[in-house]
NULOGU-422990 format. One record per residue: residue in three letters; x, y, z of N, C-alpha, C in turn; residue number from 1. Coordinates in Angstrom, 1 decimal, m for minus. Layout:
   zalum      n.u      n.v      n.w     ca.u     ca.v     ca.w      c.u      c.v      c.w   rose
     ALA        X        Y        Z        X        Y        Z        X        Y        Z    NUM
...
// end
This chain:
   zalum      n.u      n.v      n.w     ca.u     ca.v     ca.w      c.u      c.v      c.w   rose
     MET     m5.6     59.2    m17.6     m5.8     60.1    m16.6     m5.3     61.6    m16.9      1
     ASN     m6.2     62.5    m16.7     m6.2     64.1    m17.5     m4.9     64.6    m16.8      2
     LEU     m3.8     65.1    m16.9     m2.5     65.6    m16.8     m2.4     66.8    m17.5      3
     ASN     m3.5     67.4    m18.1     m3.7     68.8    m18.8     m3.5     69.8    m17.9      4
     ILE     m2.2     70.6    m17.4     m2.1     71.2    m16.3     m2.9     72.9    m16.7      5
     ASP     m2.7     72.9    m18.0     m3.2     74.5    m18.5     m4.5     74.2    m18.3      6
     ALA     m5.3     73.0    m18.7     m6.8     72.8    m18.4     m7.1     73.2    m16.9      7
     ILE     m6.5     72.6    m16.1     m6.9     72.5    m14.8     m7.3     74.0    m14.1      8
     LYS     m6.4     74.9    m14.5     m6.4     76.5    m14.3     m8.0     77.1    m14.6      9
     SER     m8.6     76.5    m15.4     m9.6     76.9    m15.9    m10.8     76.1    m15.3     10
     ILE    m10.5     75.0    m14.7    m11.7     74.0    m14.2    m12.1     74.3    m13.0     11
     THR    m13.3     74.2    m12.6    m13.7     74.3    m11.1    m14.4     72.6    m10.8     12
     TYR    m13.8     72.1     m9.6    m14.0     70.9     m9.4    m14.9     70.8     m8.4     13
     ASP    m15.8     69.6     m8.4    m16.5     69.1     m7.2    m15.9     68.9     m6.0     14
     ALA    m15.0     68.4     m6.2    m13.9     67.8     m5.3    m12.6     67.7     m5.4     15
     ILE    m12.1     68.1     m4.4    m10.4     68.1     m4.4     m9.9     67.1     m3.3     16
     VAL     m9.0     66.2     m3.7     m8.6     65.1     m2.7     m7.0     65.6     m2.7     17
     VAL     m6.6     65.9     m1.6     m4.9     66.0     m1.2     m4.6     64.7     m1.1     18
     GLY     m3.3     64.3     m1.7     m2.6     62.7     m1.4     m3.4     61.7     m2.3     19
     SER     m2.7     60.9     m2.7     m3.3     59.6     m3.8     m2.9     58.6     m3.1     20
     GLY     m2.6     58.3     m1.9     m2.2     57.3     m1.0     m3.4     56.4     m0.9     21
     VAL     m3.5     55.5      0.4     m4.9     54.4      0.4     m6.0     55.3      0.5     22
     SER     m6.1     56.3      1.4     m7.2     57.1      1.6     m7.6     58.0      0.5     23
     GLY     m6.4     58.6      0.0     m6.8     59.8     m1.4     m7.3     58.8     m2.4     24
     GLY     m6.5     57.7     m2.7     m7.3     56.8     m4.0     m8.5     56.5     m3.8     25
     TYR     m8.7     55.8     m2.5    m10.2     55.4     m2.4    m11.3     56.5     m2.5     26
     ALA    m10.7     57.8     m1.9    m11.7     59.1     m2.0    m12.2     59.5     m3.5     27
     ALA    m10.8     59.1     m4.4    m11.1     59.6     m5.7    m12.1     58.5     m6.4     28
     LYS    m11.8     57.3     m5.9    m12.8     56.3     m6.7    m14.0     56.6     m6.4     29
     GLU    m14.6     56.8     m5.1    m15.8     56.9     m4.6    m16.6     58.3     m5.2     30
     LEU    m15.6     59.3     m5.2    m16.0     60.9     m5.9    m16.5     60.7     m7.0     31
     THR    m15.7     60.0     m7.9    m15.8     60.1     m9.2    m17.1     59.1     m9.7     32
     GLU    m17.0     58.1     m9.2    m18.1     57.2     m9.3    m19.4     57.5     m8.8     33
     LYS    m19.3     58.5     m8.1    m20.9     59.1     m7.8    m21.2     60.3     m8.6     34
     GLY    m20.2     60.6     m9.7    m20.2     61.6    m10.4    m20.0     62.9    m10.2     35
     MET    m18.8     62.9     m9.6    m18.2     64.3     m9.2    m17.0     64.7     m9.8     36
     ARG    m16.6     65.7    m10.3    m15.5     65.9    m11.2    m14.4     66.3    m10.1     37
     THR    m13.3     65.6    m10.0    m12.5     65.5     m8.9    m10.9     65.6     m9.3     38
     LEU    m10.4     66.4     m8.7     m8.8     66.5     m8.9     m8.2     66.0     m7.6     39
     VAL     m7.2     65.4     m8.0     m6.4     64.7     m7.0     m4.9     65.6     m7.2     40
     LEU     m4.4     65.8     m6.0     m3.2     66.6     m6.1     m2.3     65.6     m5.3     41
     ASP     m1.0     65.7     m5.7      0.1     64.6     m5.1      1.5     65.5     m5.2     42
     ARG      2.0     65.7     m4.2      3.4     66.4     m4.2      4.5     65.4     m4.7     43
     GLY      4.2     64.1     m5.1      5.1     63.0     m5.3      5.1     63.3     m7.1     44
     LYS      6.1     62.4     m7.4      6.3     62.0     m9.1      5.6     61.1     m9.4     45
     GLN      4.9     61.5    m10.6      4.3     60.7    m11.3      4.6     59.1    m11.1     46
     MET      3.8     58.0    m10.9      4.0     56.7    m10.7      3.1     55.9    m11.5     47
     GLU      3.8     55.4    m12.5      2.9     54.9    m13.6      2.7     53.3    m13.2     48
     HIS      1.5     52.5    m13.0      1.1     51.2    m12.9      2.3     50.4    m13.9     49
     ILE      2.7     49.4    m13.2      3.2     48.5    m14.1      4.5     48.9    m14.7     50
     THR      4.8     49.9    m15.5      6.1     50.3    m15.9      6.9     51.0    m15.0     51
     GLY      6.2     52.0    m13.9      6.9     52.5    m12.7      7.6     51.5    m12.0     52
     TYR      7.4     50.5    m11.7      8.1     49.7    m10.7      9.4     49.0    m11.1     53
     GLU     10.5     50.0    m11.7     11.6     49.5    m12.2     12.3     48.2    m11.2     54
     PRO     12.5     48.4    m10.2     13.2     47.6     m9.1     12.5     46.3     m9.1     55
     SER     11.3     46.0     m9.3     10.6     44.8     m9.2     11.2     43.8    m10.4     56
     TYR     11.5     44.5    m11.4     11.9     43.7    m12.7     13.2     43.1    m12.7     57
     LYS     14.1     43.5    m11.3     15.3     43.2    m11.5     15.5     42.1    m10.4     58
     ASP     16.7     41.4    m10.6     17.3     40.2     m9.9     17.9     40.9     m8.9     59
     PRO     18.2     40.0     m7.6     19.0     40.8     m6.4     20.6     41.1     m7.0     60
     TRP     21.0     40.4     m7.8     22.3     40.6     m8.3     22.5     41.9     m9.3     61
     ASP     21.3     42.2     m9.8     21.2     43.7    m10.5     21.4     44.7     m9.4     62
     PHE     21.6     44.6     m8.3     21.6     45.8     m7.8     23.1     45.9     m7.0     63
     LYS     23.5     47.1     m6.9     25.2     46.9     m6.6     25.4     46.4     m5.6     64
     TYR     24.7     46.8     m4.3     24.8     46.3     m2.8     23.7     45.2     m2.4     65
     ASN     23.3     44.7     m3.5     22.4     43.4     m3.1     21.1     44.0     m2.4     66
     GLY     20.9     45.3     m2.2     19.6     45.9     m1.7     20.1     46.6     m0.2     67
     LEU     21.4     46.4      0.1     21.9     47.0      1.4     22.1     48.2      1.2     68
     LEU     22.2     49.2      2.3     22.5     50.5      2.2     24.0     50.9      2.4     69
     THR     24.4     51.9      1.7     25.9     52.2      1.8     25.9     53.2      3.0     70
     GLN     27.3     53.3      3.5     27.5     54.3      4.7     26.6     55.7      4.1     71
     GLU     27.3     56.1      3.0     26.7     57.3      2.5     25.1     57.9      2.6     72
     GLN     24.3     56.3      2.1     22.9     56.5      2.3     22.6     56.8      3.7     73
     LYS     23.2     56.0      4.7     23.0     56.1      6.0     23.1     57.6      6.3     74
     ALA     24.3     58.0      6.0     24.4     59.4      6.6     23.2     60.4      6.0     75
     SER     23.1     60.4      4.8     22.3     61.2      4.1     20.7     61.1      4.4     76
     HIS     20.5     60.1      4.9     19.1     59.4      5.3     18.9     58.7      6.5     77
     PRO     19.4     59.8      7.6     19.6     59.1      9.1     18.2     58.6      9.4     78
     LYS     17.2     58.9      9.3     15.9     58.7      9.8     15.5     57.2      9.1     79
     LEU     15.2     57.7      7.6     14.8     56.6      7.2     15.6     55.5      7.2     80
     SER     16.9     55.5      7.3     17.8     54.3      6.8     17.6     53.4      8.3     81
     ARG     16.9     53.9      9.4     16.9     53.0     10.5     16.0     52.1     10.5     82
     ASP     15.1     51.8      9.6     14.3     50.8      9.8     14.2     50.2      8.3     83
     TYR     13.5     49.3      8.1     13.5     48.5      6.8     12.9     49.0      5.5     84
     PRO     11.9     50.1      5.5     11.3     50.4      4.6     12.1     51.0      3.4     85
     TYR     13.2     51.7      3.8     14.4     52.4      3.2     15.6     51.6      2.7     86
     ASN     16.0     51.4      1.5     17.1     50.4      1.3     17.3     50.7     m0.4     87
     GLU     18.4     50.3     m1.0     18.8     50.2     m2.2     17.8     50.4     m3.2     88
     MET     17.2     49.1     m2.7     15.9     48.9     m4.0     14.8     49.9     m4.1     89
     THR     14.6     50.6     m3.0     13.4     51.2     m2.8     13.7     52.8     m2.7     90
     GLU     14.8     53.2     m3.1     15.5     54.5     m2.5     14.6     55.3     m3.4     91
     LYS     14.2     55.0     m4.9     13.7     56.1     m5.6     12.1     56.4     m5.2     92
     TYR     11.6     55.6     m4.2      9.9     55.8     m3.6     10.2     57.0     m2.6     93
     TRP     11.2     57.1     m2.0     11.2     57.8     m0.8     11.8     59.3     m0.9     94
     MET     11.2     60.3     m0.4     12.0     61.6      0.0     13.3     61.4      0.9     95
     ASN     14.0     62.5      0.2     15.2     62.5      0.9     15.0     63.4      2.4     96
     ASP     15.7     62.8      3.5     15.5     63.1      4.7     15.6     64.4      4.8     97
     SER     16.8     65.2      4.1     17.1     66.8      4.3     15.8     67.6      3.8     98
     ASP     14.8     67.0      2.9     13.5     67.8      2.6     12.5     67.5      3.4     99
     SER     12.5     66.6      4.5     11.7     66.5      5.6     12.3     66.5      6.8    100
     LEU     12.9     67.9      7.1     13.7     67.9      8.5     12.7     68.1      9.6    101
     TYR     12.7     67.4     10.6     12.0     67.5     11.9     12.8     67.1     13.1    102
     LYS     12.5     67.9     14.4     13.0     67.8     15.6     12.3     66.5     16.2    103
     GLU     13.3     65.6     16.8     13.0     64.5     17.7     13.5     64.7     19.1    104
     GLU     12.5     64.5     20.1     13.0     64.5     21.5     12.8     62.8     21.9    105
     LYS     11.8     62.3     21.4     12.0     61.0     21.2     12.0     60.5     19.9    106
     ARG     12.4     59.1     19.7     12.2     58.5     18.2     10.8     58.8     17.8    107
     PHE     11.1     59.3     16.8      9.6     59.2     15.8      9.9     59.0     14.3    108
     ASP      9.4     58.1     13.6      9.9     57.8     12.2      8.7     58.1     11.4    109
     TRP      9.0     59.2     10.5      8.3     59.8      9.6      8.8     59.5      8.3    110
     TYR      8.3     58.5      7.7      8.7     58.1      6.1      7.9     58.6      5.4    111
     ARG      8.1     59.6      4.4      7.6     60.2      3.4      7.8     59.8      2.2    112
     PRO      6.8     59.0      1.3      7.0     58.7     m0.2      7.1     60.0     m1.2    113
     ASN      8.0     59.6     m2.1      7.8     60.8     m3.1      7.3     60.4     m4.6    114
     ILE      6.2     59.6     m4.5      5.5     59.1     m5.7      4.1     59.3     m5.5    115
     VAL      3.3     58.9     m6.6      1.7     59.1     m6.7      1.5     57.7     m6.1    116
     GLY      0.6     57.7     m5.2      0.2     56.2     m4.7      0.9     56.4     m3.4    117
     GLY      1.6     56.7     m3.2      2.2     57.1     m1.7      2.6     55.6     m1.1    118
     LYS      2.4     55.5      0.3      2.8     54.1      0.8      1.7     53.1      0.3    119
     SER      0.8     53.1     m0.4      0.1     51.8     m0.8      0.7     51.3     m1.7    120
     ILE      2.2     51.9     m2.3      3.1     51.0     m3.0      3.7     50.3     m1.8    121
     MET      3.9     50.6     m0.8      5.1     49.6     m0.1      4.5     49.1      1.2    122
     TRP      3.3     49.4      1.5      2.6     48.8      2.7      2.9     47.5      2.7    123
     GLY      2.5     47.0      4.1      2.7     45.5      4.4      1.4     44.6      3.8    124
     ARG      0.3     45.3      3.6     m0.8     44.7      3.2     m1.7     43.8      4.4    125
     GLN     m1.2     43.9      5.5     m2.0     43.2      6.7     m3.4     44.0      7.0    126
     THR     m4.5     43.0      7.1     m5.7     43.8      6.8     m6.8     43.1      7.6    127
     TYR     m7.0     43.6      9.0     m8.0     43.2      9.9     m8.9     44.0     10.3    128
     ARG    m10.0     43.5     10.3    m11.1     44.3     11.0    m11.3     44.3     12.5    129
     LEU    m11.7     45.6     13.0    m11.7     45.7     14.6    m13.2     45.2     15.1    130
     SER    m13.0     44.7     16.2    m14.3     44.1     16.7    m15.0     45.1     17.6    131
     ASP    m16.0     44.6     18.4    m16.6     45.2     19.6    m15.3     45.5     20.7    132
     ILE    m14.7     44.2     20.7    m13.9     44.4     21.8    m12.7     45.4     21.7    133
     ASP    m12.7     46.1     20.4    m11.8     47.2     20.3    m12.6     48.5     20.6    134
     PHE    m14.0     48.4     19.7    m14.6     49.7     20.0    m15.2     49.9     21.2    135
     GLU    m15.5     48.8     22.3    m15.9     49.3     23.5    m14.9     49.3     24.4    136
     ALA    m13.5     49.0     24.2    m12.6     49.1     25.4    m12.4     50.2     26.2    137
     ASN    m12.5     51.3     25.3    m12.1     52.7     26.1    m13.3     52.7     27.3    138
     ALA    m14.7     52.6     26.6    m15.8     53.0     27.6    m15.5     51.8     28.9    139
     LYS    m15.3     50.3     28.8    m15.3     49.5     29.5    m14.1     49.7     30.6    140
     GLU    m13.2     50.3     29.8    m11.8     50.4     30.9    m11.7     51.6     31.6    141
     GLY    m12.8     52.7     31.2    m12.7     54.0     31.8    m11.8     55.0     31.3    142
     ILE    m11.2     54.4     30.2    m10.1     55.7     29.9    m10.5     56.4     28.6    143
     ALA     m9.7     57.4     28.2     m9.7     58.0     26.8    m11.2     58.5     26.6    144
     VAL    m11.6     58.3     25.1    m12.9     58.8     24.7    m13.6     57.5     24.1    145
     ASP    m14.7     57.0     24.3    m15.3     56.1     23.8    m15.6     56.3     22.2    146
     TRP    m15.4     55.1     21.5    m15.5     55.4     20.1    m17.0     55.6     19.9    147
     PRO    m17.4     56.4     18.9    m18.9     56.8     18.6    m19.6     55.7     17.7    148
     ILE    m18.8     54.6     17.3    m19.3     53.8     16.6    m19.2     52.5     17.1    149
     ARG    m19.9     51.3     16.8    m19.8     49.8     17.3    m19.6     49.3     15.8    150
     TYR    m19.5     48.0     16.1    m18.9     47.0     14.9    m20.2     46.6     13.8    151
     ASN    m21.1     46.7     14.3    m22.5     46.2     13.4    m22.8     47.4     12.8    152
     GLU    m22.2     48.6     13.0    m22.5     49.9     11.9    m21.5     50.2     11.1    153
     ILE    m20.2     49.6     11.3    m19.1     49.8     10.3    m19.0     48.6      9.4    154
     ALA    m19.7     47.2     10.0    m19.1     46.0      9.2    m20.1     45.8      7.9    155
     PRO    m21.1     46.5      7.4    m21.3     46.4      6.0    m20.2     47.5      5.1    156
     TRP    m19.6     48.5      5.7    m18.7     49.1      5.1    m17.2     48.7      5.2    157
     TYR    m16.9     47.4      6.0    m16.1     46.7      5.7    m16.0     45.6      4.5    158
     SER    m17.2     45.4      4.6    m17.8     44.4      3.4    m17.4     45.0      2.2    159
     TYR    m18.0     46.2      2.0    m18.0     47.1      0.7    m16.8     46.9      0.3    160
     VAL    m15.8     47.6      1.4    m14.4     47.8      0.6    m13.9     46.5      0.3    161
     GLU    m13.9     45.7      1.1    m13.0     44.4      1.0    m13.2     43.6     m0.3    162
     LYS    m14.9     43.6     m0.8    m14.9     43.1     m2.1    m14.3     43.8     m3.3    163
     HIS    m13.9     45.1     m3.2    m13.2     45.4     m4.2    m11.9     45.4     m4.0    164
     VAL    m11.4     45.4     m2.7     m9.9     45.4     m2.8     m9.6     43.8     m2.8    165
     GLY    m10.2     43.1     m2.3     m9.6     41.6     m2.2     m8.9     41.1     m1.4    166
     ILE     m9.5     40.5     m0.1     m8.5     40.1      0.9     m8.4     38.6      1.2    167
     SER     m7.4     37.9      1.3     m7.1     36.7      1.3     m7.1     36.2      2.8    168
     GLY     m7.6     35.1      3.1     m7.7     34.9      4.5     m8.5     33.6      4.9    169
     GLU     m8.5     33.1      6.2     m9.1     32.0      6.5    m10.4     32.3      7.5    170
     ALA    m11.6     32.2      7.4    m12.7     32.3      7.9    m12.9     31.8      9.3    171
     LEU    m12.5     32.1     10.3    m12.5     31.3     11.4    m13.7     31.7     12.6    172
     GLY    m14.6     32.6     12.4    m15.5     32.7     13.4    m15.2     33.4     14.5    173
     LEU    m14.3     34.0     14.9    m13.7     34.6     16.1    m13.8     35.9     16.4    174
     PRO    m14.8     35.8     17.9    m15.2     36.9     17.9    m14.4     38.4     18.1    175
     GLN    m13.2     38.2     18.7    m12.2     39.2     18.6    m11.6     39.6     17.3    176
     LEU    m11.5     38.7     16.2    m11.2     39.1     14.9    m12.1     38.6     14.0    177
     PRO    m13.1     39.4     13.7    m14.2     39.1     12.7    m13.7     38.9     11.1    178
     ASP    m14.3     38.1     10.7    m13.8     37.3      9.3    m14.4     38.7      8.4    179
     SER    m13.6     38.7      7.6    m13.6     39.5      6.5    m14.4     38.8      5.5    180
     GLU    m14.5     39.5      3.9    m15.3     38.8      2.8    m13.9     38.5      1.9    181
     PHE    m13.8     37.1      2.3    m12.3     36.4      2.1    m12.5     35.7      0.8    182
     LEU    m11.4     36.0      0.0    m10.7     35.0     m0.9    m10.3     33.8     m0.3    183
     LYS     m9.9     33.1     m1.0     m9.3     31.7     m0.4     m7.9     32.3      0.2    184
     PRO     m7.8     31.7      1.4     m6.5     31.8      2.0     m5.2     31.3      1.1    185
     MET     m3.9     32.1      1.3     m2.9     31.6      0.6     m2.4     30.4      1.7    186
     ASP     m1.6     29.6      1.0     m1.5     28.3      1.6     m0.2     28.2      2.6    187
     MET      0.0     28.0      3.8      1.1     27.8      4.4      2.4     26.6      3.7    188
     TYR      3.3     27.2      4.1      4.3     26.0      3.6      4.5     25.0      4.6    189
     CYS      5.1     23.8      4.5      5.2     22.9      5.3      5.5     23.0      6.9    190
     VAL      6.5     23.6      7.2      6.8     24.2      8.7      6.0     24.7      9.2    191
     GLU      5.1     25.8      8.9      4.1     26.4      9.2      3.2     25.3      9.3    192
     LYS      2.6     24.7      8.6      1.6     23.8      8.7      1.8     22.5     10.1    193
     GLU      3.0     22.3      9.9      3.5     21.4     11.3      3.6     22.1     12.8    194
     VAL      4.0     23.4     12.6      3.9     24.5     13.6      2.2     24.4     14.3    195
     ARG      1.4     24.7     13.3      0.0     25.0     13.5     m0.7     23.6     14.1    196
     LYS     m0.1     22.6     13.6     m0.5     21.3     14.2     m0.2     21.1     15.4    197
     ARG      1.1     21.3     15.9      1.8     21.3     17.0      1.0     22.0     18.1    198
     ILE      0.7     23.5     17.8      0.0     24.6     18.5     m1.3     23.9     18.9    199
     GLU     m2.1     23.6     18.2     m3.4     22.9     18.4     m3.4     21.4     19.3    200
     LYS     m2.3     20.7     19.0     m2.5     19.6     19.8     m1.9     20.2     21.5    201
     ASN     m0.9     21.0     21.7     m0.5     21.0     23.0     m1.1     22.3     23.6    202
     PHE     m1.6     23.2     22.9     m2.4     24.3     23.2     m3.9     24.7     23.0    203
     PRO     m4.5     23.7     23.4     m6.0     23.8     22.9     m7.1     24.9     23.0    204
     GLY     m7.4     25.5     22.0     m8.1     26.8     21.9     m7.2     27.9     21.3    205
     ARG     m5.9     27.6     21.3     m5.0     28.6     20.6     m5.0     28.1     19.0    206
     ILE     m4.9     29.2     18.0     m5.2     29.1     16.6     m4.0     29.8     16.0    207
     MET     m3.2     29.1     15.0     m2.3     29.8     14.3     m3.2     29.9     12.9    208
     THR     m3.1     30.9     12.2     m3.7     31.0     10.9     m2.8     31.9      9.7    209
     ILE     m3.1     32.0      8.6     m2.5     32.6      7.8     m2.9     33.8      7.9    210
     GLY     m1.9     34.8      7.7     m2.0     36.5      7.6     m3.5     36.7      6.7    211
     ARG     m3.9     37.7      7.1     m5.1     38.4      6.4     m4.6     39.5      5.6    212
     VAL     m4.5     39.6      4.2     m3.7     40.5      3.5     m4.7     41.0      2.5    213
     ALA     m4.3     42.2      1.9     m4.9     42.6      0.7     m4.1     42.4     m0.5    214
     ASN     m4.3     41.2     m0.8     m3.3     40.6     m1.7     m4.1     39.3     m2.4    215
     LEU     m4.2     39.4     m3.5     m5.2     38.3     m4.1     m4.5     36.9     m4.4    216
     SER     m5.0     36.2     m3.5     m4.6     34.7     m3.9     m5.5     34.5     m5.0    217
     GLU     m6.8     34.8     m5.4     m7.6     34.6     m6.9     m8.0     35.8     m7.2    218
     ALA     m8.2     36.1     m8.4     m8.7     37.4     m8.8    m10.1     37.1     m9.2    219
     LYS    m11.1     37.9     m8.7    m12.6     37.7     m8.8    m12.8     38.8     m9.8    220
     GLN    m14.4     39.1    m10.3    m14.6     39.9    m11.3    m14.4     41.2    m11.2    221
     ALA    m14.7     41.5     m9.8    m14.2     43.0     m9.2    m12.7     43.3     m9.3    222
     GLN    m11.8     42.6     m9.3    m10.5     42.7     m9.7    m10.0     42.6    m11.2    223
     LEU    m10.4     41.6    m11.7    m10.0     41.6    m13.0    m10.8     42.5    m13.6    224
     GLY    m12.0     43.1    m13.4    m12.3     44.2    m14.0    m11.5     45.5    m14.2    225
     VAL    m10.7     45.9    m13.4     m9.6     46.8    m13.2     m8.3     46.5    m13.5    226
     GLY     m8.2     45.1    m14.1     m6.7     44.7    m14.6     m6.1     44.2    m13.4    227
     ARG     m6.4     43.6    m12.6     m5.7     42.9    m11.7     m5.5     41.6    m11.7    228
     SER     m4.4     40.9    m11.4     m4.3     39.3    m11.6     m3.9     38.7    m10.0    229
     ALA     m3.8     37.3    m10.2     m3.6     36.8     m8.8     m2.1     36.9     m8.5    230
     CYS     m1.6     37.0     m7.3     m0.4     36.9     m6.7      0.7     35.9     m7.5    231
     GLN      1.7     36.5     m7.7      2.6     35.4     m8.5      3.9     34.9     m7.4    232
     TYR      3.5     35.1     m6.4      4.6     34.8     m5.1      6.1     34.9     m5.5    233
     ARG      6.3     36.2     m5.7      7.7     36.4     m6.3      8.5     37.0     m5.0    234
     ASN      7.8     37.3     m4.0      8.3     38.0     m2.8      8.9     39.4     m3.1    235
     LYS      8.5     39.9     m4.0      8.8     41.3     m4.3      8.0     42.5     m3.9    236
     CYS      7.0     42.3     m3.1      5.9     43.1     m2.8      6.3     44.6     m2.6    237
     ARG      7.4     44.7     m1.9      8.0     45.8     m1.3      8.4     46.8     m2.5    238
     LEU      8.6     46.2     m3.4      9.2     47.0     m4.9      8.0     47.5     m6.0    239
     GLY      6.6     47.4     m5.6      5.6     47.5     m6.4      5.3     46.3     m7.0    240
     CYS      3.6     46.0     m7.5      3.4     44.8     m8.1      2.8     45.3     m9.4    241
     PRO      3.9     44.8    m10.5      3.0     45.1    m11.8      1.9     44.3    m12.2    242
     TYR      1.7     43.1    m11.4      0.6     42.2    m11.6     m0.9     42.7    m11.1    243
     GLY     m0.5     43.6    m10.2     m1.6     44.4     m9.2     m2.4     43.4     m8.4    244
     ALA     m1.5     42.5     m7.9     m2.2     41.5     m6.9     m2.5     42.0     m5.4    245
     TYR     m1.6     42.7     m5.1     m1.9     43.6     m3.8     m2.7     44.8     m4.0    246
     PHE     m3.3     45.3     m3.0     m4.1     46.6     m3.1     m3.0     47.8     m3.2    247
     SER     m3.2     48.6     m4.3     m2.8     49.9     m4.3     m3.4     50.9     m4.8    248
     SER     m3.1     52.4     m4.8     m3.8     53.1     m5.5     m3.8     53.0     m7.3    249
     GLN     m2.5     52.6     m7.4     m2.3     52.5     m8.9     m3.1     51.0     m9.3    250
     SER     m3.1     50.1     m8.8     m4.0     49.0     m9.1     m5.1     48.9     m9.0    251
     CYS     m5.6     49.6     m8.0     m7.4     49.1     m7.3     m8.3     50.4     m7.5    252
     THR     m7.8     51.7     m7.1     m8.7     52.6     m7.0     m8.5     54.0     m8.2    253
     LEU     m7.2     54.3     m8.3     m7.3     55.3     m9.5     m7.8     54.6    m10.9    254
     PRO     m7.6     53.7    m11.3     m7.9     53.0    m12.4     m9.6     53.0    m12.8    255
     PRO    m10.3     52.6    m11.8    m11.6     53.0    m12.0    m12.6     54.3    m11.7    256
     ALA    m11.1     55.1    m11.0    m11.6     56.5    m11.3    m11.5     57.2    m12.3    257
     ALA    m10.2     56.8    m13.0     m9.9     57.3    m14.5    m10.9     57.1    m15.4    258
     LYS    m11.4     55.9    m15.3    m12.5     55.4    m16.3    m13.6     56.0    m16.3    259
     THR    m14.0     56.8    m15.1    m15.3     57.5    m15.3    m15.2     58.8    m16.1    260
     GLY    m13.7     59.1    m16.4    m13.6     60.5    m16.9    m13.8     61.6    m16.3    261
     LEU    m14.0     61.4    m15.0    m14.1     62.6    m14.2    m13.0     62.9    m13.3    262
     LEU    m11.8     62.3    m13.6    m10.8     62.3    m12.7     m9.6     63.1    m13.6    263
     THR     m9.1     63.9    m12.4     m7.6     64.7    m12.9     m6.7     64.4    m12.0    264
     LEU     m5.7     63.9    m12.3     m4.4     63.6    m11.4     m3.4     64.4    m11.8    265
     ARG     m2.8     65.2    m10.6     m1.8     66.4    m11.1     m0.8     65.6     m9.7    266
     PRO      0.2     65.2    m10.5      1.7     64.9     m9.7      2.3     66.3     m9.3    267
     ASP      3.5     66.2     m8.7      4.3     67.4     m8.4      3.8     68.6     m7.9    268
     SER      2.6     68.2     m7.1      1.8     69.4     m6.7      1.5     69.4     m4.9    269
     LEU      2.6     70.6     m4.5      2.3     70.5     m3.2      1.5     71.6     m2.7    270
     VAL      0.2     70.9     m1.8     m0.5     71.8     m1.1     m0.1     72.7     m0.2    271
     SER     m0.1     74.1     m0.3      0.6     74.8      0.8     m0.5     75.5      1.5    272
     GLU     m1.8     75.5      1.1     m2.9     75.9      2.0     m4.1     75.5      1.5    273
     ILE     m5.2     75.4      2.4     m6.4     75.4      2.2     m7.2     76.7      2.1    274
     ILE     m7.9     77.1      1.3     m8.4     78.3      1.2     m9.7     78.3      1.9    275
     TYR    m10.3     79.1      2.9    m11.3     78.8      3.5    m12.3     80.1      3.5    276
     ASP    m13.7     79.9      3.3    m14.4     80.9      2.9    m15.3     81.1      4.1    277
     ALA    m14.7     82.1      5.1    m15.5     82.3      6.3    m16.9     82.3      6.5    278
     ALA    m17.4     83.2      5.3    m18.9     83.3      5.4    m19.7     82.1      5.0    279
     LYS    m19.3     81.2      4.4    m20.0     79.9      4.2    m19.2     78.7      5.3    280
     GLN    m18.4     79.3      6.1    m17.9     78.3      7.1    m17.4     76.8      6.3    281
     ARG    m16.7     76.8      5.1    m16.2     75.9      4.3    m15.2     76.1      3.4    282
     ALA    m14.2     75.0      3.2    m13.1     75.1      2.4    m13.7     75.4      1.1    283
     LYS    m12.9     76.2      0.3    m13.4     76.5     m0.8    m12.3     76.1     m2.4    284
     GLY    m11.4     76.1     m1.6    m10.1     75.7     m2.6     m8.9     75.2     m2.1    285
     VAL     m7.8     75.3     m2.6     m6.7     75.0     m2.1     m5.4     76.0     m3.0    286
     ARG     m4.3     76.2     m2.5     m3.0     77.0     m3.1     m1.9     76.0     m3.2    287
     VAL     m1.6     75.5     m4.6     m0.6     74.6     m5.0      0.6     75.2     m5.4    288
     ILE      1.6     74.7     m4.9      3.3     75.1     m5.3      3.6     73.8     m6.4    289
     ASP      3.8     74.0     m7.5      4.6     73.1     m8.4      6.0     72.8     m8.0    290
     THR      6.2     71.5     m7.6      7.3     71.3     m7.3      8.5     71.0     m8.2    291
     VAL      8.3     71.3     m9.3      9.2     71.3    m10.4      9.3     72.7    m11.0    292
     THR      8.4     73.3    m11.0      8.9     74.9    m11.5      8.9     75.9    m10.5    293
     HIS      8.2     75.5     m9.3      8.0     76.3     m8.0      7.1     77.5     m8.1    294
     GLU      6.2     77.1     m9.1      5.3     78.1     m9.7      3.9     77.8     m8.4    295
     VAL      3.1     79.0     m7.8      2.1     79.1     m7.3      0.9     79.0     m8.1    296
// end
């Protein structure tokens, strides 16, 4: 990936993507593969795939507090520390609360990552299609605004993305939960299998199935081609996956974008303003603050 900051100043790009998380990473892949010179700006620190996930290489006893938070960390991160994503093991991935101050009248959890790839590194990977039950709900119930699309319009795009991302799960043919382009489902363990059996016996029509996740139970050519491999079942997903088994920008979308030669990725770059061309009624650029040097 091109990180030549001096060259960036002299280049005009076909597209500028702000943020490199799930959406930004995929946008970069699609734009570059369509032949567009693309600049991706992220306020976070550079996070190299494989080598950047230091916590994932450690054993629990390598952490001073076994992954728990100290009272000092709870005090310095009062919002981040009140839920599971932030802990001793993942601290390096998140911004400090003091850098992200906001007022709460009701509880509002705003977890801001501080790395390239954003929350694609730490997300839960549960991946489900919406159905027409979802798309038609507002219209049928007479509330809010009707969705402007229906399932049959978006289904081909679900398939397009799923084939690249890799979704493991069990095909069930349920109208309320449309099947994805599945890899084989991950196996349930013995207790789950017994629970499933008893549910089917005692509650006919109710189904217990394995989660549908963007985590490779097997690696097809689409995944092998970008350097990914199947899940190793280490139970360390939240720390980053050096095997590329689960979907992240680093494992899945930024590599093919970089392979085109049309991607420039710039970390430590805070977009402070979108520059608008009033005459053409469109954005024409961005103003960026370097978070290290504070230069504009």
